[in-house]
Backbone as ProteinMPNN parsed JSONL, in Angstrom:
{"seq_chain_A": "MATKLNVEIVTPERRMAQLSADEVIAPGAEGLFGVRPGHTPYLSVLQPGTLKVREGTTTTTYFVSGGFVEAGPSAVRVLADSAELAANIDVAAAQKRIAEAETRLKAFEVTDPKALEQREIIAREKRRIETRSQQ", "coords_chain_A": {"N_chain_A": [[59.325, 6.217, 41.162], [61.122, 7.08, 38.236], [59.956, 6.551, 34.923], [61.146, 6.878, 32.509], [64.325, 7.977, 31.184], [65.79, 11.182, 31.162], [67.837, 12.223, 28.76], [70.793, 13.896, 28.037], [73.094, 15.069, 25.739], [76.024, 16.722, 25.524], [78.452, 18.828, 24.067], [81.479, 20.827, 24.031], [80.903, 22.68, 22.045], [78.146, 22.589, 21.502], [74.72, 21.617, 22.387], [74.101, 18.466, 21.703], [72.084, 16.512, 21.747], [68.89, 16.025, 23.218], [66.881, 13.906, 24.767], [64.383, 11.393, 25.457], [64.703, 8.261, 27.097], [64.895, 4.645, 27.536], [67.129, 3.287, 28.293], [70.657, 3.746, 28.661], [73.812, 3.079, 27.389], [77.141, 3.358, 28.168], [80.61, 4.126, 27.457], [82.52, 3.771, 29.934], [85.348, 4.615, 32.117], [86.11, 2.278, 33.361], [85.089, 0.396, 31.705], [82.197, -0.685, 29.754], [79.018, 0.552, 30.825], [75.658, 0.387, 31.986], [72.633, 2.355, 32.211], [69.513, 2.674, 33.645], [66.129, 3.808, 34.273], [65.794, 4.866, 37.661], [68.326, 4.394, 38.518], [71.179, 4.406, 40.672], [72.793, 7.387, 41.785], [75.634, 8.36, 39.898], [78.935, 8.919, 38.707], [81.174, 9.109, 36.04], [84.243, 8.919, 34.236], [84.514, 9.191, 30.748], [85.659, 7.039, 28.238], [87.046, 7.024, 24.896], [84.648, 5.852, 22.647], [81.653, 3.844, 21.986], [78.467, 5.111, 22.487], [75.281, 4.269, 23.448], [71.851, 4.888, 23.107], [68.77, 3.879, 24.059], [65.399, 3.673, 23.223], [62.509, 2.106, 23.655], [62.207, -0.013, 20.94], [64.065, 1.219, 19.44], [67.383, 2.157, 18.872], [69.778, 4.62, 19.258], [72.933, 5.409, 18.114], [76.045, 6.725, 19.091], [79.335, 8.138, 18.681], [81.645, 8.914, 21.152], [84.35, 10.944, 22.153], [85.542, 11.056, 24.577], [85.353, 12.392, 27.951], [82.866, 13.077, 30.395], [80.318, 11.373, 32.263], [77.263, 11.737, 33.877], [75.053, 10.119, 35.886], [71.762, 9.45, 37.1], [68.725, 8.749, 38.977], [66.695, 9.594, 37.196], [67.885, 10.872, 35.052], [70.473, 11.261, 32.587], [73.445, 12.748, 31.941], [75.642, 13.525, 29.48], [78.777, 14.7, 29.117], [80.614, 15.366, 26.702], [83.86, 15.385, 25.13], [83.894, 15.445, 22.38], [81.309, 14.51, 20.108], [79.473, 12.372, 17.915], [76.943, 11.301, 15.641], [76.693, 7.889, 14.912], [75.953, 7.156, 12.331], [76.911, 9.288, 10.849], [79.617, 9.06, 10.698], [82.647, 9.269, 8.997], [84.23, 6.832, 7.546], [86.363, 6.504, 5.75], [87.838, 8.883, 6.129], [88.563, 8.526, 8.832], [90.175, 6.272, 8.564], [92.218, 7.405, 7.073], [93.277, 9.23, 8.939], [94.277, 7.373, 10.782], [96.298, 6.143, 9.258], [97.996, 8.361, 8.818], [98.749, 8.949, 11.469], [100.063, 6.6, 12.142], [102.259, 6.777, 10.441], [103.531, 9.106, 11.449], [104.117, 8.142, 13.995], [106.29, 6.433, 13.644], [108.459, 8.09, 13.651], [109.114, 8.64, 16.27], [110.613, 7.813, 19.432], [109.74, 4.988, 21.442], [109.18, 5.711, 24.093], [108.681, 8.409, 23.978], [106.597, 11.171, 24.676], [105.132, 12.175, 22.511], [104.809, 9.978, 20.946], [102.957, 8.516, 22.381], [100.758, 10.157, 22.14], [100.201, 9.819, 19.362], [99.572, 7.087, 19.334], [97.217, 7.197, 20.82], [95.579, 8.619, 19.094], [95.358, 6.768, 17.022], [94.06, 4.618, 18.36], [91.67, 5.912, 19.103], [90.5, 6.522, 16.599], [90.179, 3.987, 15.543], [88.226, 3.05, 17.273], [86.2, 4.777, 16.579], [85.642, 3.869, 13.97], [84.76, 1.252, 14.633], [82.447, 1.954, 16.023], [80.86, 2.981, 13.978], [80.409, 0.671, 12.52], [78.748, -0.666, 14.273], [76.37, 0.569, 14.201]], "CA_chain_A": [[60.453, 5.98, 40.315], [60.942, 7.556, 36.872], [59.728, 5.495, 33.942], [62.047, 7.199, 31.395], [65.471, 8.814, 31.492], [66.016, 12.375, 30.378], [69.232, 12.097, 28.329], [71.323, 15.082, 27.391], [74.463, 14.901, 25.25], [76.548, 18.073, 25.315], [79.878, 19.001, 23.757], [81.816, 22.265, 24.267], [80.345, 23.523, 20.987], [76.675, 22.626, 21.436], [73.932, 20.52, 22.923], [73.898, 17.575, 20.547], [70.79, 15.809, 21.822], [68.119, 15.957, 24.457], [65.822, 12.981, 24.414], [63.888, 10.484, 26.467], [65.215, 6.927, 26.79], [64.726, 3.577, 28.493], [68.434, 2.811, 28.718], [71.877, 4.334, 28.078], [75.021, 2.279, 27.587], [78.225, 4.29, 27.953], [81.955, 3.598, 27.585], [83.17, 4.328, 31.132], [86.785, 4.388, 32.294], [86.298, 0.884, 33.787], [84.342, -0.454, 30.767], [80.826, -0.289, 29.47], [78.043, 0.445, 31.916], [74.296, 0.752, 31.584], [71.816, 3.137, 33.133], [68.094, 2.597, 33.446], [65.45, 4.615, 35.295], [65.96, 4.411, 39.038], [69.767, 4.146, 38.762], [71.865, 5.1, 41.773], [73.653, 8.455, 41.258], [76.922, 7.799, 39.488], [79.717, 9.817, 37.871], [82.255, 8.354, 35.461], [84.999, 9.413, 33.089], [84.216, 8.475, 29.5], [86.78, 6.791, 27.316], [86.535, 7.046, 23.539], [83.872, 4.65, 22.334], [80.274, 3.852, 21.566], [77.406, 5.468, 23.43], [74.008, 3.873, 22.873], [70.652, 5.388, 23.776], [67.687, 3.056, 23.614], [64.008, 3.977, 23.619], [61.69, 1.036, 23.045], [63.007, -0.889, 20.063], [64.971, 2.087, 18.651], [68.643, 2.503, 19.515], [70.548, 5.644, 18.57], [74.348, 5.15, 18.429], [76.923, 7.894, 18.966], [80.72, 8.002, 19.095], [82.129, 9.979, 22.04], [85.793, 10.882, 22.193], [85.977, 11.146, 25.984], [84.556, 13.364, 28.716], [82.288, 12.611, 31.664], [78.893, 11.058, 32.245], [76.618, 11.798, 35.203], [73.774, 9.379, 35.845], [70.921, 9.493, 38.286], [67.504, 7.956, 38.853], [65.808, 10.027, 36.112], [68.584, 11.588, 34.041], [71.843, 10.98, 32.224], [74.047, 13.904, 31.274], [76.921, 13.15, 28.88], [79.58, 15.913, 28.805], [81.607, 14.755, 25.823], [84.835, 16.217, 24.504], [83.222, 15.596, 21.096], [80.343, 13.416, 19.889], [78.859, 12.384, 16.593], [76.08, 10.162, 15.35], [77.441, 6.815, 14.218], [75.596, 7.217, 10.911], [77.608, 10.386, 10.207], [81.08, 8.844, 10.769], [83.296, 9.082, 7.728], [85.216, 5.758, 7.753], [87.573, 6.792, 4.918], [88.602, 9.936, 6.81], [89.138, 7.921, 10.013], [91.287, 5.414, 8.109], [93.307, 8.291, 6.699], [93.897, 9.719, 10.196], [95.057, 6.256, 11.321], [97.524, 5.976, 8.435], [98.868, 9.467, 9.076], [99.284, 8.805, 12.816], [101.022, 5.504, 12.102], [103.467, 7.316, 9.787], [104.176, 10.011, 12.4], [104.56, 7.339, 15.11], [107.573, 5.85, 13.315], [109.531, 9.08, 13.879], [109.338, 8.872, 17.687], [110.986, 6.691, 20.314], [108.564, 4.422, 22.124], [108.91, 6.401, 25.358], [108.434, 9.811, 23.727], [105.175, 11.514, 24.888], [104.473, 12.388, 21.226], [104.43, 8.658, 20.454], [101.73, 8.19, 23.096], [99.694, 10.986, 21.458], [99.884, 9.194, 18.097], [98.892, 5.818, 19.637], [95.875, 7.544, 21.249], [94.822, 8.966, 17.856], [95.083, 5.507, 16.324], [93.024, 3.899, 19.128], [90.376, 6.649, 18.998], [89.958, 6.397, 15.251], [89.699, 2.609, 15.391], [86.924, 2.948, 18.002], [85.233, 5.493, 15.73], [85.244, 2.945, 12.901], [83.967, 0.191, 15.255], [81.141, 2.521, 16.349], [80.124, 3.078, 12.719], [79.99, -0.681, 12.124], [77.708, -1.144, 15.204], [75.174, 1.412, 14.012]], "C_chain_A": [[60.152, 6.442, 38.89], [60.735, 6.365, 35.91], [60.614, 5.697, 32.695], [63.233, 8.009, 31.941], [65.46, 10.051, 30.61], [67.512, 12.37, 30.031], [69.648, 13.373, 27.601], [72.778, 14.807, 26.995], [74.963, 16.263, 24.852], [78.013, 18.003, 24.99], [80.225, 20.471, 24.05], [81.207, 23.188, 23.253], [78.829, 23.679, 21.037], [76.02, 21.518, 22.227], [73.569, 19.653, 21.713], [72.552, 16.905, 20.554], [70.182, 15.99, 23.187], [66.932, 15.099, 24.143], [65.445, 12.115, 25.609], [64.346, 9.089, 26.083], [64.843, 5.944, 27.903], [66.053, 3.1, 29.053], [69.551, 3.559, 27.975], [73.014, 3.396, 28.387], [76.205, 3.162, 27.181], [79.583, 3.627, 28.152], [82.705, 4.259, 28.758], [84.632, 4.008, 31.206], [87.058, 2.928, 32.671], [85.572, -0.111, 32.874], [82.943, 0.055, 30.579], [79.974, -0.401, 30.708], [76.698, 0.927, 31.41], [73.57, 1.499, 32.659], [70.37, 2.964, 32.703], [67.407, 3.472, 34.48], [65.578, 4.022, 36.7], [67.414, 4.163, 39.421], [70.279, 4.96, 39.918], [72.707, 6.198, 41.171], [75.09, 7.946, 41.044], [77.631, 8.786, 38.559], [80.885, 9.001, 37.357], [82.975, 9.172, 34.393], [84.613, 8.581, 31.906], [85.513, 8.217, 28.78], [86.217, 6.854, 25.918], [85.82, 5.733, 23.21], [82.438, 4.908, 21.957], [79.346, 4.182, 22.711], [76.088, 5.105, 22.76], [72.865, 4.362, 23.742], [69.467, 4.65, 23.19], [66.355, 3.56, 24.153], [63.117, 2.952, 22.891], [62.603, 0.145, 22.209], [63.987, -0.096, 19.226], [66.229, 2.414, 19.477], [69.383, 3.511, 18.639], [71.995, 5.488, 19.063], [75.177, 6.363, 18.149], [78.372, 7.418, 19.226], [81.054, 9.19, 20.005], [83.64, 9.834, 22.177], [86.382, 10.919, 23.585], [85.071, 12.149, 26.683], [84.112, 12.734, 30.03], [80.81, 12.254, 31.436], [78.377, 11.081, 33.683], [75.271, 11.138, 35.089], [73.059, 9.518, 37.178], [69.651, 8.708, 38.021], [66.605, 8.337, 37.643], [66.542, 10.735, 34.987], [69.998, 11.067, 33.828], [72.354, 12.191, 31.442], [75.427, 13.465, 30.783], [77.624, 14.457, 28.505], [80.765, 15.425, 28.013], [82.579, 15.792, 25.265], [84.379, 16.544, 23.059], [82.322, 14.375, 20.948], [79.794, 13.523, 18.469], [77.979, 11.136, 16.457], [76.879, 9.122, 14.578], [77.171, 6.858, 12.717], [76.382, 8.27, 10.16], [79.139, 10.167, 10.152], [81.603, 8.535, 9.371], [84.445, 8.1, 7.925], [86.488, 6.049, 6.992], [88.456, 7.866, 5.584], [89.269, 9.391, 8.091], [90.34, 7.029, 9.646], [92.479, 6.281, 7.716], [94.044, 8.842, 7.905], [94.726, 8.635, 10.865], [96.363, 6.124, 10.581], [98.497, 7.103, 8.719], [99.52, 9.369, 10.474], [100.326, 7.68, 12.858], [102.382, 5.956, 11.468], [104.25, 8.209, 10.76], [104.789, 9.226, 13.562], [105.955, 6.741, 14.889], [108.738, 6.813, 13.602], [109.87, 9.263, 15.339], [109.828, 7.608, 18.378], [109.741, 6.231, 21.049], [108.179, 5.195, 23.379], [108.591, 7.892, 25.174], [106.921, 10.088, 23.93], [104.432, 11.747, 23.552], [104.073, 11.058, 20.595], [103.097, 8.237, 21.109], [100.56, 8.928, 22.434], [99.254, 10.311, 20.147], [99.147, 7.859, 18.317], [97.425, 6.087, 20.099], [94.994, 7.9, 20.041], [94.438, 7.685, 17.157], [93.963, 4.76, 17.041], [91.659, 4.547, 19.007], [89.717, 6.48, 17.661], [89.482, 4.961, 14.978], [88.38, 2.407, 16.128], [85.843, 3.676, 17.231], [84.711, 4.576, 14.62], [84.389, 1.821, 13.46], [82.534, 0.686, 15.561], [80.269, 2.59, 15.077], [79.603, 1.712, 12.3], [78.884, -1.238, 13.05], [76.397, -0.455, 14.98], [74.064, 0.628, 13.302]], "O_chain_A": [[59.049, 6.222, 38.39], [61.31, 5.295, 36.112], [60.8, 4.762, 31.916], [63.153, 8.63, 33.001], [65.148, 9.961, 29.423], [68.354, 12.499, 30.92], [68.969, 13.856, 26.695], [73.584, 14.37, 27.815], [74.409, 16.898, 23.954], [78.744, 17.203, 25.574], [79.323, 21.272, 24.293], [81.003, 24.367, 23.541], [78.283, 24.722, 20.678], [76.686, 20.59, 22.684], [72.824, 20.073, 20.828], [71.932, 16.737, 19.504], [70.888, 16.095, 24.19], [66.067, 15.484, 23.356], [66.121, 12.12, 26.637], [64.384, 8.749, 24.9], [64.527, 6.328, 29.028], [66.105, 2.567, 30.161], [69.397, 3.948, 26.817], [73.169, 2.96, 29.528], [76.289, 3.647, 26.052], [79.702, 2.675, 28.924], [83.448, 5.219, 28.551], [85.12, 3.194, 30.422], [88.117, 2.394, 32.341], [85.445, -1.292, 33.199], [82.541, 1.071, 31.147], [80.152, -1.297, 31.533], [76.618, 1.77, 30.517], [73.828, 1.326, 33.85], [70.048, 3.094, 31.522], [68.03, 3.848, 35.473], [65.478, 2.809, 36.882], [67.692, 3.757, 40.549], [69.849, 6.096, 40.119], [73.303, 5.978, 40.117], [75.661, 7.229, 41.866], [76.99, 9.417, 37.718], [81.526, 8.28, 38.122], [82.371, 10.017, 33.732], [84.401, 7.376, 32.04], [86.379, 9.091, 28.72], [85.002, 6.747, 25.755], [86.338, 4.647, 23.47], [82.049, 6.035, 21.65], [79.437, 3.588, 23.786], [75.798, 5.56, 21.654], [72.914, 4.259, 24.968], [69.175, 4.761, 21.999], [66.196, 3.832, 25.343], [63.008, 2.959, 21.664], [63.613, -0.375, 22.684], [64.678, -0.668, 18.383], [66.145, 2.879, 20.614], [69.586, 3.289, 17.445], [72.249, 5.441, 20.266], [75.044, 6.98, 17.093], [78.589, 6.416, 19.908], [80.774, 10.338, 19.66], [84.15, 8.721, 22.303], [87.598, 10.823, 23.75], [84.141, 12.687, 26.083], [84.843, 11.985, 30.678], [80.159, 12.775, 30.531], [78.99, 10.511, 34.585], [74.436, 11.55, 34.284], [73.678, 9.681, 38.23], [69.509, 8.076, 36.975], [65.854, 7.503, 37.137], [65.897, 11.17, 34.034], [70.63, 10.519, 34.731], [71.778, 12.596, 30.433], [76.279, 13.078, 31.582], [77.127, 15.224, 27.681], [81.809, 15.105, 28.582], [82.195, 16.922, 24.963], [84.452, 17.679, 22.587], [82.543, 13.342, 21.58], [79.67, 14.611, 17.908], [78.229, 10.091, 17.057], [77.657, 9.464, 13.687], [78.077, 6.619, 11.92], [76.519, 8.168, 8.94], [79.863, 11.005, 9.615], [81.083, 7.672, 8.665], [85.51, 8.478, 8.411], [87.583, 5.864, 7.523], [89.681, 7.749, 5.589], [90.405, 9.751, 8.398], [91.369, 7.035, 10.321], [93.624, 5.927, 7.997], [95.273, 8.92, 7.913], [95.766, 8.93, 11.453], [97.422, 6.006, 11.197], [99.696, 6.86, 8.852], [100.702, 9.674, 10.632], [101.348, 7.801, 13.533], [103.463, 5.565, 11.91], [105.469, 8.089, 10.882], [105.854, 9.59, 14.061], [106.712, 6.565, 15.843], [109.876, 6.375, 13.774], [110.824, 9.975, 15.651], [109.508, 6.491, 17.972], [108.804, 7.003, 21.251], [106.996, 5.323, 23.697], [108.26, 8.565, 26.15], [106.077, 9.345, 23.428], [103.221, 11.534, 23.483], [103.127, 10.997, 19.81], [102.226, 7.671, 20.449], [99.498, 8.347, 22.209], [98.058, 10.243, 19.861], [98.215, 7.535, 17.581], [96.523, 5.304, 19.802], [93.821, 7.529, 19.981], [93.291, 7.534, 16.738], [93.013, 4.313, 16.398], [90.639, 3.878, 18.837], [88.5, 6.31, 17.584], [88.499, 4.753, 14.266], [87.512, 1.673, 15.657], [84.689, 3.246, 17.225], [83.509, 4.51, 14.363], [83.389, 1.454, 12.843], [81.557, -0.043, 15.388], [79.077, 2.287, 15.121], [78.49, 1.599, 11.786], [78.169, -2.165, 12.669], [75.385, -0.878, 15.538], [72.986, 1.169, 13.056]]}, "name": "protein", "num_of_chains": 1, "seq": "MATKLNVEIVTPERRMAQLSADEVIAPGAEGLFGVRPGHTPYLSVLQPGTLKVREGTTTTTYFVSGGFVEAGPSAVRVLADSAELAANIDVAAAQKRIAEAETRLKAFEVTDPKALEQREIIAREKRRIETRSQQ"}
């Protein structure tokens, strides 16, 4: 059995990280799930949220906007729509995007697909801010 996980975080633009870890906690479609060495092969959709990678006593925190995660006994591959280190999150910019989306939302009927898009922006940016506060 592997003693460490090989963790790779990839976005369409680049490979964001490749590191060794003891545990990964990811925001799956059904909620948070953890992966440790020896994990059963698993594939999940990612929802926007906090991704934590722990090695020893050090935890690195990322925000992922969605995508997929593939886990196995010795590796975790995160294929994220976008990802950023929690420490790099600009809270003021996220708050501005929330305010703008809330303003746009008022122009649409509740059932309009464009309203759903604005509510998703608001939820994603709120999760981004939460991720920054967990760092």
